[in-house]
TINUTI-888869 format. One record per residue: residue in one letter; x, y, z of N, C-alpha, C in turn. Coordinates in steps of 0.05 Angstrom, whole numbers, padded with zeros to 5 digits, always signed. Layout:
N
AXYZXYZXYZ/...
REM end
This chain:
429
X+00467+00044-00731+00480+00059-00719+00482+00056-00696/X+00491+00057-00686+00500+00029-00654+00497+00062-00629/X+00475+00034-00619+00461+00054-00590+00476+00078-00574/X+00469+00091-00565+00484+00103-00554+00500+00110-00522/X+00525+00107-00515+00539+00110-00498+00520+00118-00473/X+00524+00092-00457+00514+00095-00439+00532+00094-00410/X+00553+00105-00415+00569+00110-00388+00567+00123-00364/X+00546+00141-00373+00541+00155-00350+00505+00159-00342/X+00495+00138-00344+00461+00137-00331+00463+00166-00326/X+00442+00182-00335+00433+00194-00316+00405+00197-00288/X+00412+00212-00271+00394+00220-00256+00356+00204-00253/X+00354+00184-00270+00325+00183-00272+00313+00163-00257/X+00315+00169-00221+00299+00153-00210+00321+00176-00182/X+00315+00176-00169+00332+00194-00143+00323+00168-00121/X+00344+00180-00100+00346+00161-00085+00326+00167-00061/X+00307+00184-00069+00288+00166-00045+00270+00158-00062/X+00258+00152-00082+00242+00135-00087+00263+00106-00092/X+00281+00093-00103+00303+00081-00100+00287+00064-00066/X+00288+00085-00035+00294+00073-00017+00269+00058-00007/X+00231+00075-00025+00227+00075-00008+00204+00052-00032/X+00221+00054-00051+00204+00017-00070+00223+00001-00054/X+00252-00003-00046+00263-00024-00025+00258-00038+00000/X+00242-00014+00016+00221+00000+00035+00189-00015+00032/X+00188-00017+00005+00160-00019+00012+00163-00058+00006/X+00180-00058-00020+00190-00094-00016+00197-00107+00008/X+00214-00097+00017+00220-00108+00047+00205-00108+00070/X+00175-00093+00070+00149-00106+00076+00134-00114+00080/X+00131-00116+00051+00113-00140+00045+00124-00163+00042/X+00160-00177+00040+00162-00200+00037+00175-00203+00073/X+00163-00181+00091+00168-00186+00123+00123-00196+00132/X+00111-00175+00119+00078-00194+00121+00088-00223+00102/X+00089-00231+00089+00102-00262+00069+00112-00262+00105/X+00122-00270+00119+00137-00286+00129+00121-00288+00167/X+00100-00266+00158+00081-00282+00186+00067-00288+00170/X+00062-00290+00150+00029-00300+00148+00025-00336+00126/X+00055-00336+00122+00047-00360+00109+00050-00381+00120/X+00029-00404+00101+00030-00417+00112+00055-00441+00090/X+00069-00461+00132+00096-00462+00107+00096-00489+00093/X+00062-00504+00094+00065-00531+00067+00053-00520+00049/X+00052-00494+00037+00053-00488+00014+00068-00469+00014/X+00068-00472-00017+00082-00455-00042+00114-00476-00046/X+00140-00451-00039+00165-00476-00071+00182-00487-00053/X+00179-00506-00037+00173-00531-00021+00198-00532+00006/X+00181-00501+00020+00191-00490+00045+00201-00512+00075/X+00179-00524+00067+00187-00556+00082+00218-00559+00092/X+00212-00573+00063+00249-00583+00049+00271-00574+00055/X+00271-00544+00055+00284-00523+00055+00299-00535+00090/X+00268-00509+00101+00280-00519+00136+00284-00549+00144/X+00267-00574+00139+00283-00598+00141+00303-00601+00148/X+00320-00587+00114+00353-00589+00114+00364-00577+00137/X+00360-00543+00147+00382-00535+00168+00376-00548+00188/X+00341-00562+00186+00343-00571+00217+00348-00592+00224/X+00356-00617+00204+00382-00644+00214+00405-00620+00211/X+00414-00598+00207+00435-00594+00208+00449-00582+00227/X+00430-00577+00247+00424-00556+00266+00424-00589+00290/X+00411-00607+00290+00400-00623+00316+00430-00664+00299/X+00440-00655+00287+00468-00671+00277+00490-00657+00275/X+00493-00622+00290+00523-00621+00283+00541-00619+00267/X+00525-00623+00238+00553-00638+00211+00549-00611+00192/X+00567-00603+00196+00548-00578+00170+00558-00597+00142/X+00562-00610+00136+00564-00631+00105+00553-00650+00109/X+00527-00646+00107+00513-00680+00123+00507-00695+00097/X+00490-00724+00097+00500-00741+00075+00465-00730+00059/X+00481-00723+00049+00452-00715+00033+00440-00731+00024/X+00448-00759+00023+00420-00787+00025+00409-00797+00048/X+00417-00780+00071+00405-00791+00092+00387-00769+00099/X+00383-00746+00097+00359-00733+00091+00338-00735+00107/X+00324-00716+00114+00289-00725+00131+00282-00702+00136/X+00251-00706+00121+00235-00682+00121+00225-00685+00157/X+00225-00653+00156+00201-00643+00176+00169-00657+00180/X+00162-00655+00197+00123-00656+00207+00119-00612+00198/X+00109-00621+00171+00095-00585+00171+00072-00578+00193/X+00066-00587+00200+00052-00580+00222+00061-00577+00259/X+00080-00597+00264+00096-00596+00283+00122-00591+00285/X+00137-00592+00256+00162-00581+00251+00182-00605+00263/X+00166-00634+00272+00195-00649+00288+00193-00671+00261/X+00218-00686+00267+00227-00698+00251+00204-00725+00241/X+00218-00727+00211+00196-00758+00209+00219-00773+00191/X+00209-00785+00183+00223-00819+00166+00236-00812+00136/X+00201-00792+00130+00212-00788+00101+00233-00777+00095/X+00242-00788+00068+00273-00779+00059+00266-00746+00054/X+00294-00731+00051+00286-00702+00044+00284-00697+00008/X+00280-00691-00018+00298-00692-00049+00310-00666-00056/X+00313-00655-00032+00344-00636-00034+00372-00646-00045/X+00378-00635-00061+00402-00644-00066+00428-00624-00066/X+00420-00607-00049+00445-00580-00059+00463-00577-00034/X+00484-00572-00045+00510-00565-00023+00493-00548-00003/X+00507-00563+00025+00499-00536+00048+00498-00521+00057/X+00514-00502+00043+00524-00482+00057+00507-00464+00068/X+00479-00458+00046+00472-00436+00044+00445-00447+00080/X+00444-00466+00078+00428-00493+00099+00448-00480+00125/X+00473-00501+00127+00490-00483+00133+00496-00469+00165/X+00489-00444+00148+00495-00407+00152+00466-00403+00166/X+00434-00416+00155+00414-00409+00168+00417-00423+00200/X+00422-00453+00189+00433-00472+00219+00441-00449+00232/X+00461-00438+00237+00471-00432+00254+00467-00399+00263/X+00461-00382+00238+00448-00364+00260+00413-00358+00274/X+00403-00379+00260+00378-00387+00261+00373-00407+00286/X+00350-00395+00318+00348-00413+00341+00345-00436+00329/X+00342-00469+00341+00336-00491+00344+00310-00494+00329/X+00309-00513+00309+00276-00503+00295+00267-00529+00311/X+00246-00527+00316+00223-00540+00334+00215-00543+00369/X+00244-00534+00365+00255-00531+00405+00243-00494+00417/X+00255-00473+00390+00235-00447+00397+00219-00442+00357/X+00189-00430+00389+00166-00428+00364+00181-00399+00337/X+00204-00376+00362+00211-00358+00336+00230-00369+00312/X+00239-00401+00305+00269-00405+00292+00245-00403+00261/X+00225-00414+00265+00216-00402+00231+00216-00372+00215/X+00198-00359+00238+00210-00333+00225+00219-00317+00224/X+00244-00322+00253+00271-00310+00242+00292-00326+00219/X+00287-00347+00202+00309-00364+00189+00282-00341+00164/X+00264-00342+00166+00246-00326+00153+00243-00290+00131/X+00262-00286+00164+00261-00252+00157+00300-00252+00144/X+00315-00275+00166+00336-00277+00138+00335-00267+00113/X+00333-00280+00101+00316-00290+00065+00292-00262+00067/X+00284-00249+00076+00279-00227+00072+00292-00205+00069/X+00303-00210+00079+00333-00195+00087+00349-00194+00049/X+00359-00221+00055+00368-00233+00022+00348-00223-00006/X+00328-00217-00004+00305-00229-00021+00312-00192-00036/X+00308-00176+00003+00295-00147-00002+00321-00136-00016/X+00352-00143-00011+00379-00135-00013+00383-00154-00048/X+00369-00163-00063+00369-00170-00091+00346-00149-00101/X+00318-00148-00095+00307-00125-00108+00313-00102-00109/X+00340-00090-00090+00352-00066-00089+00372-00060-00114/X+00380-00078-00115+00407-00091-00134+00400-00078-00163/X+00361-00099-00161+00355-00096-00183+00347-00068-00200/X+00335-00059-00178+00324-00018-00195+00352-00009-00193/X+00377-00014-00172+00398+00001-00180+00405-00003-00220/X+00399-00034-00223+00411-00042-00245+00387-00019-00275/X+00364-00017-00259+00346-00012-00280+00343+00014-00282/X+00362+00036-00262+00376+00064-00274+00391+00060-00282/X+00407+00040-00277+00438+00044-00295+00421+00044-00323/X+00411+00028-00326+00403+00022-00360+00387+00053-00367/X+00362+00063-00358+00353+00083-00370+00363+00103-00373/X+00357+00119-00389+00360+00147-00399+00340+00165-00375/X+00315+00158-00375+00296+00182-00389+00273+00159-00350/X+00261+00173-00346+00236+00169-00323+00227+00143-00335/X+00215+00153-00354+00197+00133-00361+00215+00103-00376/X+00244+00102-00379+00242+00089-00380+00251+00063-00361/X+00263+00082-00341+00274+00062-00312+00247+00049-00303/X+00224+00067-00307+00199+00033-00292+00189+00021-00314/X+00193+00021-00337+00204+00009-00357+00207-00021-00350/X+00234-00025-00339+00253-00037-00335+00247-00044-00301/X+00249-00023-00281+00245-00032-00263+00217-00055-00252/X+00200-00038-00262+00170-00048-00257+00175-00081-00262/X+00181-00104-00283+00188-00119-00291+00202-00139-00269/X+00231-00112-00268+00235-00132-00247+00239-00140-00214/X+00218-00122-00203+00204-00124-00180+00186-00135-00173/X+00165-00143-00202+00139-00145-00187+00144-00175-00202/X+00160-00192-00217+00163-00217-00212+00147-00239-00197/X+00116-00244-00207+00097-00272-00180+00117-00289-00161/X+00146-00297-00176+00145-00318-00168+00168-00308-00148/X+00176-00289-00154+00215-00282-00126+00190-00265-00102/X+00178-00244-00113+00145-00243-00097+00149-00267-00074/X+00131-00295-00088+00124-00301-00066+00152-00326-00054/X+00175-00314-00061+00203-00318-00051+00210-00303-00022/X+00204-00284-00034+00209-00259-00012+00188-00260+00017/X+00210-00288+00039+00191-00284+00056+00185-00315+00069/X+00204-00331+00054+00205-00363+00059+00232-00368+00051/X+00240-00396+00061+00261-00403+00069+00273-00421+00046/X+00279-00410+00029+00289-00421+00000+00322-00423-00002/X+00339-00432-00016+00356-00416-00029+00363-00402-00049/X+00334-00410-00070+00331-00384-00090+00339-00359-00076/X+00338-00352-00063+00332-00322-00047+00354-00320-00051/X+00382-00333-00036+00408-00326-00045+00421-00328-00075/X+00402-00345-00086+00419-00335-00113+00399-00326-00122/X+00393-00321-00129+00378-00285-00131+00388-00265-00132/X+00400-00263-00103+00412-00243-00089+00443-00237-00104/X+00449-00268-00117+00478-00266-00133+00485-00261-00158/X+00454-00268-00166+00456-00265-00198+00441-00239-00197/X+00429-00221-00186+00431-00194-00182+00444-00170-00180/X+00468-00179-00165+00486-00167-00156+00516-00181-00185/X+00514-00195-00188+00539-00202-00214+00526-00190-00238/X+00497-00185-00246+00487-00165-00276+00488-00143-00259/X+00473-00137-00242+00488-00098-00248+00524-00093-00236/X+00526-00105-00228+00574-00102-00242+00570-00095-00268/X+00568-00117-00275+00577-00127-00302+00565-00100-00321/X+00537-00091-00314+00536-00071-00337+00540-00044-00324/X+00559-00041-00289+00562-00022-00295+00590-00015-00296/X+00609-00041-00303+00638-00045-00313+00633-00039-00345/X+00616-00040-00350+00618-00048-00386+00604-00008-00396/X+00597+00001-00366+00582+00025-00375+00609+00039-00361/X+00629+00047-00358+00645+00054-00362+00657+00060-00327/X+00637+00046-00304+00638+00057-00280+00665+00033-00272/X+00680+00046-00242+00710+00038-00227+00704+00007-00230/X+00716+00009-00228+00728-00023-00223+00726-00051-00205/X+00719-00023-00188+00720-00030-00154+00688-00043-00159/X+00667-00045-00180+00655-00052-00192+00647-00092-00192/X+00681-00099-00203+00687-00111-00201+00676-00139-00174/X+00693-00137-00156+00690-00142-00130+00650-00148-00133/X+00626-00130-00142+00607-00144-00140+00609-00174-00154/X+00610-00156-00190+00608-00197-00197+00625-00214-00183/X+00633-00207-00172+00651-00242-00166+00629-00242-00140/X+00619-00236-00129+00612-00240-00094+00581-00250-00108/X+00574-00238-00128+00553-00252-00135+00556-00279-00143/X+00566-00285-00165+00579-00304-00171+00583-00338-00152/X+00601-00310-00136+00600-00338-00108+00577-00342-00087/X+00557-00315-00089+00534-00324-00070+00514-00341-00088/X+00523-00347-00109+00495-00366-00133+00503-00389-00135/X+00545-00400-00134+00541-00416-00131+00546-00435-00097/X+00541-00423-00090+00540-00436-00056+00513-00437-00047/X+00491-00417-00066+00468-00433-00067+00463-00457-00088/X+00459-00452-00108+00459-00486-00127+00457-00483-00154/X+00466-00507-00170+00484-00503-00188+00474-00496-00212/X+00448-00489-00214+00430-00478-00223+00445-00446-00227/X+00443-00440-00208+00455-00410-00212+00481-00401-00219/X+00509-00429-00216+00516-00418-00214+00532-00432-00236/X+00519-00440-00265+00522-00446-00291+00512-00425-00309/X+00489-00412-00292+00478-00385-00298+00488-00360-00303/X+00493-00343-00281+00518-00330-00267+00547-00342-00283/X+00562-00360-00277+00586-00360-00283+00584-00362-00313/X+00568-00364-00327+00560-00362-00356+00553-00347-00374/X+00550-00319-00362+00546-00301-00360+00561-00282-00367/X+00587-00286-00333+00600-00261-00328+00624-00272-00340/X+00625-00299-00351+00666-00300-00352+00663-00292-00382/X+00639-00293-00402+00647-00284-00421+00656-00242-00424/X+00632-00233-00408+00636-00216-00410+00667-00201-00388/X+00674-00214-00372+00699-00201-00365+00720-00206-00383/X+00704-00237-00389+00734-00230-00422+00743-00218-00430/X+00723-00198-00447+00713-00193-00455+00722-00159-00440/X+00732-00156-00431+00734-00132-00418+00764-00134-00408/X+00768-00150-00402+00806-00150-00400+00815-00148-00423/X+00805-00162-00454+00818-00164-00474+00817-00132-00481/X+00798-00127-00485+00792-00092-00490+00816-00071-00479/X+00826-00057-00459+00841-00071-00434+00825-00051-00420/X+00794-00049-00417+00779-00041-00392+00775-00062-00364/X+00787-00084-00355+00801-00097-00342+00829-00102-00341/X+00849-00094-00312+00864-00112-00309+00871-00151-00326/X+00885-00154-00326+00897-00179-00327+00899-00188-00313/X+00896-00174-00285+00895-00197-00250+00860-00200-00240/X+00845-00183-00266+00810-00188-00261+00813-00212-00280/X+00819-00237-00282+00817-00259-00290+00818-00278-00276/X+00849-00268-00255+00858-00294-00231+00831-00279-00209/X+00830-00261-00215+00812-00267-00192+00777-00266-00191/X+00778-00270-00217+00754-00291-00228+00749-00311-00223/X+00775-00328-00235+00774-00359-00234+00780-00366-00202/X+00789-00344-00183+00790-00358-00168+00749-00357-00145/X+00749-00331-00147+00713-00334-00152+00707-00352-00146/X+00708-00355-00186+00693-00397-00198+00695-00413-00199/X+00733-00414-00169+00736-00443-00152+00723-00450-00132/X+00718-00415-00116+00706-00419-00091+00680-00429-00094/X+00666-00417-00114+00638-00409-00125+00628-00454-00129/X+00643-00469-00148+00645-00488-00160+00661-00511-00144/X+00675-00499-00113+00682-00526-00088+00672-00538-00090/X+00640-00540-00076+00618-00555-00061+00611-00572-00081/X+00617-00561-00112+00608-00596-00131+00620-00607-00130/X+00642-00598-00116+00668-00618-00127+00671-00631-00108/X+00662-00634-00095+00662-00645-00059+00649-00667-00073/X+00622-00660-00081+00590-00671-00085+00590-00701-00105/X+00617-00683-00115+00622-00690-00149+00637-00727-00140/X+00652-00708-00125+00675-00735-00106+00663-00755-00086/X+00632-00741-00079+00623-00769-00051+00600-00779-00070/X+00586-00761-00095+00570-00784-00108+00570-00782-00133/X+00592-00779-00153+00600-00780-00171+00571-00768-00198/X+00572-00742-00184+00553-00724-00196+00553-00696-00175/X+00553-00667-00193+00559-00647-00172+00522-00636-00163/X+00500-00666-00185+00481-00656-00176+00471-00685-00165/X+00481-00699-00145+00461-00727-00133+00435-00728-00136/X+00427-00753-00136+00390-00757-00136+00402-00774-00123/X+00387-00774-00101+00380-00773-00076+00350-00790-00071/X+00340-00810-00052+00329-00821-00053+00299-00809-00050/X+00302-00783-00033+00275-00771-00037+00268-00762-00059/X+00285-00760-00082+00273-00732-00106+00261-00770-00115/X+00274-00794-00125+00272-00804-00134+00244-00818-00125/X+00242-00823-00094+00217-00835-00100+00194-00807-00099/X+00198-00779-00083+00176-00754-00097+00163-00762-00125/X+00190-00764-00148+00188-00774-00177+00163-00794-00178/X+00167-00819-00179+00156-00838-00178+00122-00841-00164/X+00133-00817-00128+00108-00833-00126+00086-00802-00140/X+00089-00789-00146+00069-00759-00162+00075-00776-00196/X+00089-00795-00199+00066-00797-00226+00056-00817-00225/X+00063-00837-00213+00044-00859-00197+00017-00836-00197/X+00009-00830-00181-00015-00821-00165-00022-00803-00190/X-00009-00790-00208-00027-00774-00210-00040-00792-00246/X-00021-00817-00256-00027-00837-00271+00001-00826-00298/X+00016-00823-00299+00042-00820-00316+00053-00844-00309/X+00054-00865-00288+00059-00877-00287+00068-00900-00322/X+00052-00909-00333+00040-00926-00342+00051-00927-00368/X+00060-00896-00385+00066-00882-00408+00090-00868-00407/X+00101-00852-00433+00120-00832-00425+00122-00829-00454/X+00129-00807-00460+00115-00776-00476+00134-00777-00489/X+00131-00777-00527+00151-00784-00523+00165-00753-00537/X+00196-00745-00552+00212-00717-00545+00192-00686-00553/X+00186-00692-00578+00162-00667-00583+00151-00669-00565/X+00122-00689-00555+00102-00682-00542+00120-00673-00513/X+00132-00685-00501+00146-00684-00472+00157-00648-00485/X+00155-00634-00503+00171-00607-00511+00147-00587-00502/X+00138-00601-00508+00106-00584-00519+00091-00584-00492/X+00085-00613-00469+00089-00606-00436+00094-00578-00419/X+00122-00593-00440+00141-00580-00408+00138-00549-00418/X+00137-00535-00451+00139-00507-00459+00104-00495-00442/X+00080-00525-00437+00063-00512-00438+00060-00503-00400/X+00082-00517-00396+00077-00524-00351+00096-00489-00349/X+00126-00503-00366+00136-00466-00356+00121-00445-00359/X+00105-00438-00378+00081-00424-00377+00065-00414-00358/X+00049-00436-00351+00039-00430-00330+00051-00426-00302/X+00076-00446-00305+00085-00430-00269+00095-00397-00269/X+00098-00381-00298+00107-00356-00281+00081-00345-00266/X+00069-00364-00254+00041-00346-00229+00046-00364-00211/X+00059-00357-00200+00057-00385-00176+00034-00397-00161/X+00023-00412-00168-00007-00417-00156-00008-00452-00158/X-00030-00464-00134-00032-00497-00141-00058-00500-00162/X-00062-00482-00168-00093-00481-00177-00091-00481-00214/X-00110-00494-00234-00100-00479-00266-00111-00461-00273/X-00097-00444-00271-00118-00417-00291-00130-00426-00312/X-00157-00397-00316-00181-00400-00322-00170-00383-00348/X-00188-00384-00369-00185-00369-00381-00168-00339-00388/X-00188-00327-00368-00165-00300-00379-00136-00306-00370/X-00130-00313-00340-00107-00330-00331-00100-00336-00361/X-00107-00359-00367-00078-00372-00392-00087-00350-00409/X-00101-00326-00421-00081-00316-00438-00072-00298-00436/X-00075-00284-00402-00053-00269-00386-00023-00280-00392/X-00010-00301-00382-00003-00315-00404+00019-00306-00426/X+00002-00290-00438+00018-00277-00462+00034-00246-00452/X+00028-00230-00445+00037-00222-00422+00064-00225-00416/X+00083-00250-00412+00103-00252-00399+00116-00260-00418/X+00099-00275-00434+00114-00297-00452+00124-00263-00473/X+00108-00240-00481+00121-00215-00500+00134-00209-00485/X+00142-00204-00464+00163-00191-00454+00189-00214-00453/X+00187-00236-00454+00208-00247-00460+00221-00243-00487/X+00201-00236-00509+00201-00246-00538+00215-00213-00540/X+00224-00187-00526+00221-00175-00535+00255-00175-00516/X+00256-00180-00504+00282-00185-00483+00308-00202-00506/X+00290-00217-00515+00311-00234-00541+00305-00223-00557/X+00291-00211-00573+00292-00179-00599+00325-00174-00587/X+00316-00149-00572+00336-00145-00556+00370-00152-00563/X+00369-00176-00556+00397-00181-00551+00405-00195-00589/X+00388-00202-00605+00385-00199-00622+00400-00183-00644/X+00386-00156-00641+00398-00131-00629+00425-00138-00628/X+00430-00141-00611+00449-00136-00598+00474-00167-00610/X+00464-00181-00615+00484-00208-00631+00493-00190-00660/X+00477-00180-00674+00477-00160-00693+00487-00143-00697/X+00488-00127-00675+00512-00097-00683+00543-00108-00664/X+00549-00141-00654+00564-00148-00652+00585-00152-00665/X+00568-00162-00690+00579-00190-00701+00588-00165-00733/X+00579-00144-00727+00578-00102-00745+00598-00101-00742/X+00619-00101-00718+00635-00088-00699+00612-00061-00683/X+00600-00063-00683+00584-00031-00680+00571-00034-00648/X+00585-00054-00626+00575-00057-00614+00557-00043-00584/X+00528-00037-00576+00537-00017-00557+00546-00018-00536/X+00544-00010-00510+00557-00021-00484+00542-00046-00468/X+00524-00050-00469+00508-00068-00458+00505-00096-00484/X+00511-00095-00509+00505-00110-00520+00516-00140-00514/X+00552-00146-00509+00558-00158-00489+00546-00171-00466/X+00536-00162-00460+00508-00167-00429+00491-00194-00441/X+00484-00171-00456+00447-00179-00472+00450-00213-00489/X+00485-00211-00506+00486-00229-00514+00491-00257-00490/X+00506-00254-00485+00530-00265-00458+00502-00282-00440/X+00484-00257-00430+00460-00275-00398+00445-00282-00415/X+00436-00286-00444+00408-00301-00461+00432-00325-00467/X+00462-00332-00475+00466-00346-00483+00467-00372-00455/X+00473-00364-00441+00476-00387-00416+00451-00380-00400/X+00429-00364-00410+00401-00383-00411+00394-00401-00426/X+00405-00393-00455+00394-00415-00480+00404-00453-00469/X+00423-00446-00452+00449-00472-00449+00440-00487-00429/X+00437-00472-00411+00424-00487-00383+00392-00490-00383/X+00384-00480-00402+00354-00487-00406+00357-00529-00429/X+00371-00521-00433+00378-00545-00461+00389-00565-00433/X+00404-00560-00412+00410-00587-00394+00380-00586-00384/X+00367-00571-00373+00343-00573-00369+00318-00589-00372/X+00317-00590-00403+00310-00602-00410+00321-00633-00416/X+00342-00635-00426+00343-00664-00425+00352-00675-00400/X+00353-00663-00372+00343-00672-00352+00319-00686-00342/X+00308-00666-00348+00270-00668-00336+00265-00685-00356/X+00269-00698-00378+00268-00713-00394+00272-00747-00392/X+00294-00735-00391+00310-00770-00369+00311-00771-00346/X+00287-00758-00327+00275-00769-00295+00249-00773-00318/X+00237-00764-00338+00210-00774-00338+00209-00801-00345/X+00231-00804-00362+00241-00831-00382+00245-00856-00361/X+00260-00853-00340+00262-00864-00315+00241-00879-00295/X+00221-00844-00292+00192-00857-00270+00167-00840-00283/X+00161-00829-00299+00142-00818-00318+00134-00788-00308/X+00146-00772-00292+00156-00748-00278+00151-00735-00309/X+00132-00712-00301+00134-00688-00321+00140-00660-00307/X+00133-00662-00290+00144-00627-00273+00164-00621-00273/X+00186-00620-00284+00205-00602-00285+00210-00585-00291/X+00185-00572-00297+00192-00540-00321+00177-00519-00295/X+00209-00507-00277+00212-00486-00270+00222-00457-00276/X+00210-00448-00273+00225-00420-00287+00229-00404-00265/X+00224-00401-00245+00247-00396-00220+00276-00407-00217/X+00283-00428-00231+00305-00433-00236+00322-00405-00250/X+00314-00387-00271+00320-00372-00283+00326-00359-00268/X+00322-00344-00247+00312-00322-00233+00336-00308-00224/X+00359-00322-00225+00379-00299-00211+00399-00286-00240/X+00372-00301-00262+00382-00275-00297+00364-00270-00298/X+00344-00262-00274+00327-00238-00276+00336-00209-00296/X+00351-00205-00283+00359-00174-00310+00364-00177-00326/X+00376-00197-00341+00377-00202-00363+00350-00181-00386/X+00335-00196-00381+00318-00192-00386+00313-00155-00392/X+00316-00150-00361+00323-00111-00379+00338-00107-00395/X+00362-00116-00383+00384-00110-00398+00372-00120-00444/X+00362-00143-00443+00358-00144-00472+00331-00116-00477/X+00314-00106-00468+00290-00101-00472+00310-00067-00481/X+00334-00070-00450+00339-00039-00460+00356-00036-00486/X+00375-00063-00499+00391-00063-00526+00366-00058-00543/X+00340-00071-00537+00316-00059-00568+00318-00031-00558/X+00314-00020-00548+00304+00007-00536+00327+00026-00549/X+00349+00011-00546+00356+00040-00544+00380+00037-00581/X+00358+00009-00591+00370+00025-00619+00350+00030-00640/X+00326+00038-00619+00302+00045-00644+00308+00078-00634/X+00290+00091-00662+00297+00129-00649+00276+00128-00641/X+00271+00154-00631+00240+00167-00614+00217+00165-00630/X+00204+00166-00630+00174+00159-00639+00151+00146-00623/X+00133+00140-00637+00105+00127-00629+00113+00096-00618/X+00141+00083-00635+00144+00047-00630+00163+00053-00601/X+00181+00071-00596+00205+00067-00574+00179+00063-00545/X+00152+00092-00545+00143+00096-00524+00119+00073-00521/X+00122+00060-00534+00100+00035-00540+00098+00016-00523/X+00129+00010-00529+00140-00015-00516+00154-00004-00492/X+00156+00023-00483+00165+00026-00455+00141+00029-00435/X+00120+00028-00459+00084+00035-00432+00085-00009-00436/X+00087-00011-00458+00075-00054-00453+00098-00059-00431/X+00121-00039-00436+00140-00067-00406+00129-00052-00380/X+00121-00026-00376+00116-00021-00345+00079-00036-00340/X+00072-00034-00365+00050-00032-00356+00033-00075-00356/X+00058-00089-00378+00041-00117-00380+00052-00136-00341/X+00070-00121-00325+00059-00138-00310+00047-00138-00297/X+00035-00099-00283+00019-00114-00275-00006-00118-00280/X-00015-00119-00311-00023-00139-00309-00031-00158-00313/X-00003-00164-00318-00011-00204-00319-00015-00207-00281/X-00017-00198-00262-00016-00200-00239-00036-00190-00231/X-00067-00170-00241-00083-00161-00238-00100-00203-00253/X-00091-00205-00279-00111-00223-00290-00104-00246-00282/X-00074-00255-00292-00064-00286-00277-00071-00289-00251/X-00083-00277-00243-00090-00288-00206-00116-00310-00204/X-00106-00325-00188-00129-00350-00186-00156-00335-00174/X-00187-00339-00196-00208-00339-00170-00206-00335-00142/X-00222-00306-00125-00206-00303-00100-00194-00296-00094/X-00172-00300-00114-00130-00302-00094-00122-00272-00097/
REM end
């Protein structure tokens, strides 16, 4: 039996609740922006250095091989090469919007607050997604809590990082796709296309994830007469705009993700310091190392987790497993010709994640063979499709009858992220 139609999501979360949650998330981002150490976290020094170089050189499209790092204490330029290889749109926008880095003490807080705006808007879109997926108040909390308590996303909220733009793009795209599939107005196509463009302007992995998810769903909607054929033209134009920076990088460097001296130096120096440069792992051993590191980095801390923290990693892994099970059920329903509205989105989203993950592992293993580096397993690459986790879980829950199993899954989805935040925190953290 197909899941019930979700064309008209019920009022499971009032506007007041949604606005309060968005306000709290925004205030948390502001607090993070005002107290964060730039030298700790997800490469903020490198991202701020990229912005500063555009400001200094007045070149909106700099030579990636010539990018240099700032000193994290003084924010003065150094001769150390930068290891970022992203297109410059995000950084050029910040360079224009923010004060001159190093000359104005307010520059860094201003850039961080812009990122708070991006991250908070993304959280708002994810909360709207959760409200659209849910038919009851318990379902809303079961889908919303995992989306707005992702430790890595919360750590990025308030930091200068292109992941914030990528996450916003993904949240808009998944929300728009969910609304279109569930009978929403065709105007939601604009959200999808804006999401694709934002993700592409942020980073290549986000473009692959969002484009790979949105493309098949939009094609299905057009084939089934839910969208006009012109929607594919608009989608092609949006994809071309999102992919244009990588076409330029391909022409300049021979790759849409060029290897830059700073990245090579980081991997070689890091491998040497860790004692990895003298040995290479075989593919099975590398896959095991990749999987273990990937799991550990669900919690954004720089220390190894203790026994309790390690055991707590089972919680987000179980949540991922439930979402994958929902995507599997959705695929079975699609094959049987009795798909529910959300099933194509769950299948397309997880398929995009799987393809990008395969490319990610291959890229990381080649880096390991070349340098000995082993730390390429970053879950935050997949945050642009965080919403697919909730979509997969919704597909699983929709196929279950009312009863203990359904209530138990909803309780786990709402409680597991909170338990993980408590159990997975480092000692004294």
